[in-house]
N, C-alpha and C positions, 0 to 999 in steps of 0.2 A: 789588259783590262777588258778590251773588247770581247775577248775569248770568254772570260768569266761572265760578262754581262750577257752575251749571246746564249749561254747555256742556262740562264736564269729561268727556272720554272717554279711556279707556285703550287704548293700542295694543299689540298683541302681548303679551298677558298672559305674564309670565315665570314659568314654573313651575320656579323655581330656589331653591336654598337661599338664605335671606336673609343676605347678607354685609354687615353694618353698615359695615364699612370701605369697601365699594364704594358702597352705596346712600346711605349718610348718614341712614338712616331712624331710627337710634337717637338722633340729635340733629337732628330735622327742621328744614328752613328754615321750614316753615309747618305748622300743624295747624288744620284747619277742621272746623267742625260747624255745621250749619244746622238750625234748628228751625222747623218749619212747623205752624201751627195751622189747623185746619179751622174756618171761620167759622160753619158751620151746626151742627157738633157740639161744637166746642170741643176736639176730640181733637188732641193734639200728636204729630207725628211727627219723629224725628230722623234726619238724614242725616249719616253720618260717625261718628267723626272720620275725616278723610283726612289722611294724612301726606304731605308733599312733601319729598323728599331732594335729593341731589346730582345734577348733570347726568350723563347716560349717557356712558361713554367713546367709544362709536361716533358719537354725535351730540350735541354740546353744546347743541343746541336742543331737547333732550328731557330730562325729569328723571324719576327714579324716584318712584313713588307707591305707597302701600299703605294698605289699610284694616285696622286692627288686628283680630286674630282670624281673619284669612283668610291662607292660606299662599301667596298670589299677589302678585307684585310687578308693577306695571304701569309703562309708560312714558307720560308725558303731555307735551304741547307746552309749551315754555318760555313761550309767549305767555300761557298761563293765569296764570303767576306774575307776568308783567309787568302784566296787567290787574288783578290784585289789588293789586299795589304801587301802581298809578296811582289805584285807588279809595281807597286809604288814605292818599294824599298829603295832608298837612296834618292828619291826625288824630293827636291826642296822647293818650297814656295819662295819665289824671288820677287813677289809683288811688293 
């Protein structure tokens, strides 16, 4: 999962009004947050959360993506979602 997340790059930042009906970001397909701890200092850094929404209408191999608190919507490759799904295959929620 970390490998897929670390390769996450947005294409063509969309400076658009966030339309939840189009982007699906109000009920995201996935929400990720990665916490990294510096082994030397013990300091913890958080990356995210990153929300992944619906496929884009122009290219179904891209999805909308957003970091809450920022007014920019990005497009990311569908392969990131597929890599995360593959990494989670067989993992069960035991809560």
